[in-house]
C-alpha positions as CSV (number, residue, x, y, z in Angstrom):
1,M,30.9,16.0,-24.3
2,Y,27.6,15.5,-26.0
3,R,26.9,13.5,-29.1
4,Q,23.8,13.4,-31.3
5,G,24.1,11.2,-34.3
6,D,27.2,12.2,-36.3
7,V,27.6,15.5,-34.4
8,L,30.0,15.8,-31.4
9,I,29.7,18.9,-29.2
10,V,32.7,19.5,-27.0
11,P,32.7,22.2,-24.2
12,V,35.5,24.8,-24.6
13,D,36.9,26.9,-21.8
14,E,36.4,30.6,-22.4
15,E,40.2,31.1,-22.3
16,A,40.6,28.5,-25.1
17,V,38.2,30.2,-27.5
18,P,40.3,31.3,-30.6
19,D,41.1,35.0,-31.0
20,G,38.4,36.8,-32.8
21,A,35.7,34.2,-32.4
22,T,34.0,36.2,-29.6
23,E,33.6,39.2,-31.9
24,R,32.8,37.3,-35.1
25,T,29.3,37.6,-36.5
26,G,27.2,34.5,-36.2
27,L,26.1,32.3,-39.1
28,P,22.5,32.9,-40.2
29,R,19.7,30.8,-38.6
30,D,17.4,28.7,-40.7
31,A,13.8,29.6,-41.4
32,R,12.7,28.1,-38.1
33,G,15.1,30.3,-36.1
34,R,17.5,27.4,-35.3
35,M,21.3,27.3,-35.5
36,V,21.9,24.3,-37.8
37,L,24.9,22.2,-36.9
38,A,24.4,19.6,-39.6
39,L,21.8,19.2,-42.3
40,G,20.8,15.7,-43.5
41,E,21.2,15.8,-47.3
42,V,18.8,12.8,-47.8
43,T,16.1,13.4,-45.2
44,G,16.3,17.1,-44.8
45,H,16.4,16.6,-41.0
46,A,18.8,18.8,-39.1
47,H,20.9,18.7,-35.9
48,A,20.2,22.2,-34.7
49,V,20.3,24.3,-31.5
50,V,17.4,26.3,-30.3
51,G,17.8,29.2,-27.8
52,P,19.8,32.4,-27.7
53,G,23.4,32.3,-28.9
54,R,25.4,32.2,-32.1
55,L,27.2,29.8,-34.3
56,V,30.5,30.9,-35.8
57,R,33.0,29.3,-38.1
58,E,36.7,29.4,-37.2
59,A,39.1,30.9,-39.7
60,G,39.4,29.1,-43.1
61,P,36.8,27.7,-45.4
62,F,36.6,24.4,-43.6
63,G,37.2,25.7,-40.1
64,P,35.3,24.0,-37.3
65,L,32.1,25.5,-35.9
66,L,32.1,27.2,-32.5
67,L,28.8,27.5,-30.6
68,H,28.2,30.2,-27.9
69,L,25.2,29.7,-25.6
70,P,25.0,32.6,-23.1
71,D,21.9,31.1,-21.5
72,G,22.2,27.5,-22.5
73,G,20.1,25.8,-25.2
74,R,18.9,22.5,-26.6
75,V,20.2,20.3,-29.5
76,V,17.2,19.0,-31.4
77,H,16.7,16.6,-34.3
78,E,13.6,14.9,-35.7
79,E,14.9,11.4,-35.0
80,H,16.8,11.9,-31.7
81,A,15.9,13.0,-28.1
82,A,16.7,16.6,-27.4
83,I,19.9,17.3,-25.5
84,P,20.1,20.2,-23.0
85,L,23.3,22.2,-23.1
86,P,24.5,24.5,-20.2
87,R,25.7,28.0,-21.0
88,G,29.2,28.3,-22.5
89,W,31.3,27.8,-25.6
90,Y,31.4,24.5,-27.6
91,R,33.3,23.2,-30.6
92,V,31.1,21.3,-33.0
93,V,32.7,18.3,-34.7
94,R,31.2,16.4,-37.6
95,Q,32.0,12.7,-37.8
96,R,34.2,11.8,-40.7
97,E,34.8,8.6,-42.5
98,Y,37.8,7.3,-44.4
99,V,37.4,6.7,-48.1
100,P,40.5,5.3,-49.8
101,G,42.5,8.3,-50.7
102,A,40.3,10.8,-48.9
103,V,38.4,11.7,-45.8
104,R,34.8,12.9,-46.0
105,I,32.2,14.2,-43.6
106,V,29.5,11.6,-42.9
107,A,26.2,12.4,-44.7
108,D,22.8,11.5,-43.3
């Protein structure tokens, strides 16, 4: 497992990747060519992955993100040290916080 700020990146065995995720088109990259895992609403900084691969959303509007890195990659952020990731599949989990009556994703 890897953590950078409010983003948790969990390795997933190839056999456990949900059906259809391997064929699904990846989400678009940002203007700098990065796969953005989480964007800081206040600072504009981003937890992002550089390197070949794709980021796909599991089924449903709030489905978690799956990251596929065929050759490995690096998680980067302007305020954190880069984290190297070996090749493989990962589930990207955003930290959530409890607010009375609701749960919301933590915002930078």
